[in-house]
N, C-alpha and C positions, 0 to 999 in steps of 0.2 A: 128096023127099030120102030116099034109101035108105042103108043101113048102109055100103055101099061108098064112097059119096060122103063120109060123115063120116070114115071111117077114112083115106081118101086125104088129107085135109087136117088131120088131128089135130095134127101138129106146128105148123102155122101157127096153128091155133086155140089151142093151148097157149101159144105165144109171145105171142099177143094177150092172153091172160089174164095172163101174167107182166108184160107191159107195163102193163096196167091196174093190177096190184098195185103196181108201182113208183110209178105216178102217184098212186094212192090213199094209199100209204104216206107220200108227201111232202106231199100236199095235205089229205087228209081227216083224217089222224091228229092234226095240231095242233088242228083244229077240234073233234074228238072229245075231246081232252084238255082243251080249254077248257070244254066242256059237262059232261064227266064226268071230273073230275080223278083219280079213282082208277085210270083206265086207264093213267096214266103209269107205273104200277108193273108193267105187263104186259111180256112179252118182245117184243111187237110194236113197242115204242117204242125198242128197241135199234138202234143203227146197223148192226149185223151183219145185220139183216133185209134191208136194201137190198143189201148185198154178196151174200147168198145168192141173192136174186132175180136179180141180174145174172149170177152164176155159173151159174144155171140157164138164163137167157135166151140167153146166148151160144151154147152148143152146140146148143140146140133150134132157135134161129133159123137158124144156119148149116146145120144138117141140113135144115130145111124149104126154105130157099132153094136149096141145092145139089140137092136131089131135084127140085124144081119147075123149076129152070133147064134140066134135061135135057128137060123137056116143052115149055116155051115159048120158050127161048133168048133171053129178054129180060133184059138186065142192069140195067134201071132199078130193079127192086125189090131186087135184091141190093145195089146201090149205096146205096139209101136205108136198107136194113137195116144196112149197115156204118156209115153216119153215125149212125144211131140208137144202135147198140151202142157206138160210140166215145163218144157223149155220155153214155150211162149209166155207162160205165166211168169217164169223166172226173168225173162227179158224185160218185163215191166219194171222190175226192181233193179235191174242192172243200170238203168239210166241214172240212178241216184248215186252211183259210185263215182267218187271224185278224188282229187288230190287235196291235201291240206296246204294252206298257205304258210308264209314265213312265221306267222304268229301262232301257229298250231290250230287254227280254226279253218273250217272249210270255206273256200272262196265260192260264193254263189254266182257271181258273174251276172250274165244276162238272163232274165226270167221271161223274156219276150216269147209269146206264142207257145208257152209250155216247155220250151227247150232251154235248159240251163247249160252254161258252159262249164265243163268239168275237165278241161284239158284233153278231152276226146276219149278217155278211157271208158267212161260209163256208156257213152254213145256207141263206141266200138263194140263193147261187150253186148250191148242191147241188139245191135245189128247182127252180130254173130249168132247169138241165141235165137233171134227171131228167124233168121234165114235157115239155120239148121232145124229148129223146131217146126217151121212151116214146111220144109221139105220132108221131114219125117212124117208129119201129119198127112201131108198130101200123098205120100207113098202108102201110108196105112189105109187111106180111103180107096186108092186104086186097087190095092190087094183085096180089100173088103168087097169092092165091086166084082172083081174077078172071081173070088171065092163064092160069092152069092150067085153069080151067073152059072158057075159050074154045078152048084147044088140044086138049081131049079130046073 
């Protein structure tokens, strides 16, 4: 593997890393917080981390897919990437889904570190959408790399 090969696929690889970061942020962070409670005070526990990762993933993924599409002319990976990105964006909004309290208004609970308590439904949906979206996007970039390498 030479430097040209690495440079050629850097946007795909960067997007794969961002997808993994989203997945780890949703799955590994709660486990780490259980094991090391003091980590809950760090910035990485903030809901905005997921938003920033998605904001970075969208243009990088679209750039990588668009650039490679001109080489391999296969729309399978760009379609998968679109689905993955839509799931990641939707996950941002899943966090706000919650239960209504006894008096018919939403209970906001704890607003600490950007995570509100919503009876777990919103956070569960957010995690599911993020993990599935991240895996779909990750798969799309692996397919994109494989197709690009076959075509060159």
